[in-house]
TORKOL-4160 file (C-alpha; in steps of 0.2 Angstrom, whole numbers, padded with zeros to 4 digits, m for minus):
71
<pt num="1" X="m0101" Y="m0172" Z="0162"/>
<pt num="2" X="m0114" Y="m0177" Z="0151"/>
<pt num="3" X="m0118" Y="m0195" Z="0142"/>
<pt num="4" X="m0111" Y="m0191" Z="0125"/>
<pt num="5" X="m0094" Y="m0185" Z="0134"/>
<pt num="6" X="m0091" Y="m0200" Z="0145"/>
<pt num="7" X="m0094" Y="m0213" Z="0130"/>
<pt num="8" X="m0082" Y="m0203" Z="0119"/>
<pt num="9" X="m0069" Y="m0204" Z="0135"/>
<pt num="10" X="m0075" Y="m0223" Z="0137"/>
<pt num="11" X="m0072" Y="m0227" Z="0117"/>
<pt num="12" X="m0054" Y="m0218" Z="0117"/>
<pt num="13" X="m0049" Y="m0226" Z="0133"/>
<pt num="14" X="m0052" Y="m0243" Z="0125"/>
<pt num="15" X="m0046" Y="m0240" Z="0110"/>
<pt num="16" X="m0029" Y="m0235" Z="0118"/>
<pt num="17" X="m0029" Y="m0248" Z="0130"/>
<pt num="18" X="m0031" Y="m0260" Z="0118"/>
<pt num="19" X="m0016" Y="m0251" Z="0107"/>
<pt num="20" X="m0005" Y="m0251" Z="0121"/>
<pt num="21" X="m0007" Y="m0269" Z="0127"/>
<pt num="22" X="m0006" Y="m0274" Z="0109"/>
<pt num="23" X="0011" Y="m0267" Z="0106"/>
<pt num="24" X="0016" Y="m0272" Z="0124"/>
<pt num="25" X="0011" Y="m0287" Z="0129"/>
<pt num="26" X="0001" Y="m0299" Z="0116"/>
<pt num="27" X="m0005" Y="m0295" Z="0098"/>
<pt num="28" X="m0022" Y="m0302" Z="0102"/>
<pt num="29" X="m0026" Y="m0287" Z="0112"/>
<pt num="30" X="m0029" Y="m0278" Z="0094"/>
<pt num="31" X="m0046" Y="m0287" Z="0095"/>
<pt num="32" X="m0051" Y="m0275" Z="0108"/>
<pt num="33" X="m0048" Y="m0259" Z="0097"/>
<pt num="34" X="m0056" Y="m0268" Z="0082"/>
<pt num="35" X="m0071" Y="m0272" Z="0094"/>
<pt num="36" X="m0071" Y="m0253" Z="0099"/>
<pt num="37" X="m0071" Y="m0248" Z="0080"/>
<pt num="38" X="m0084" Y="m0260" Z="0076"/>
<pt num="39" X="m0095" Y="m0254" Z="0091"/>
<pt num="40" X="m0093" Y="m0238" Z="0086"/>
<pt num="41" X="m0097" Y="m0240" Z="0066"/>
<pt num="42" X="m0115" Y="m0251" Z="0071"/>
<pt num="43" X="m0118" Y="m0238" Z="0082"/>
<pt num="44" X="m0117" Y="m0224" Z="0069"/>
<pt num="45" X="m0131" Y="m0234" Z="0059"/>
<pt num="46" X="m0143" Y="m0240" Z="0073"/>
<pt num="47" X="m0141" Y="m0224" Z="0085"/>
<pt num="48" X="m0138" Y="m0238" Z="0099"/>
<pt num="49" X="m0123" Y="m0243" Z="0110"/>
<pt num="50" X="m0122" Y="m0254" Z="0124"/>
<pt num="51" X="m0112" Y="m0243" Z="0134"/>
<pt num="52" X="m0126" Y="m0230" Z="0134"/>
<pt num="53" X="m0138" Y="m0242" Z="0144"/>
<pt num="54" X="m0123" Y="m0244" Z="0157"/>
<pt num="55" X="m0122" Y="m0226" Z="0159"/>
<pt num="56" X="m0140" Y="m0222" Z="0160"/>
<pt num="57" X="m0139" Y="m0236" Z="0175"/>
<pt num="58" X="m0127" Y="m0224" Z="0182"/>
<pt num="59" X="m0135" Y="m0210" Z="0183"/>
<pt num="60" X="m0125" Y="m0199" Z="0170"/>
<pt num="61" X="m0136" Y="m0185" Z="0163"/>
<pt num="62" X="m0143" Y="m0189" Z="0146"/>
<pt num="63" X="m0142" Y="m0169" Z="0136"/>
<pt num="64" X="m0137" Y="m0152" Z="0138"/>
<pt num="65" X="m0154" Y="m0149" Z="0137"/>
<pt num="66" X="m0155" Y="m0129" Z="0137"/>
<pt num="67" X="m0139" Y="m0125" Z="0130"/>
<pt num="68" X="m0135" Y="m0118" Z="0113"/>
<pt num="69" X="m0126" Y="m0127" Z="0101"/>
<pt num="70" X="m0110" Y="m0116" Z="0096"/>
<pt num="71" X="m0110" Y="m0112" Z="0077"/>
């Protein structure tokens, strides 16, 4: 699995966790979902995401070098 795949999996997990905890535990957990959404929005403009730093430190492969994109 590559860094981009891990990032999408992490974002989806954070969103679903925030929604689940917000519904069943306390509405304050919806702020976690809002944080994930804001982080995704800012990273679309800046092309920088804090999670990428940690994924790099964990040694996750950076790209699919040499693999053709599907059209």
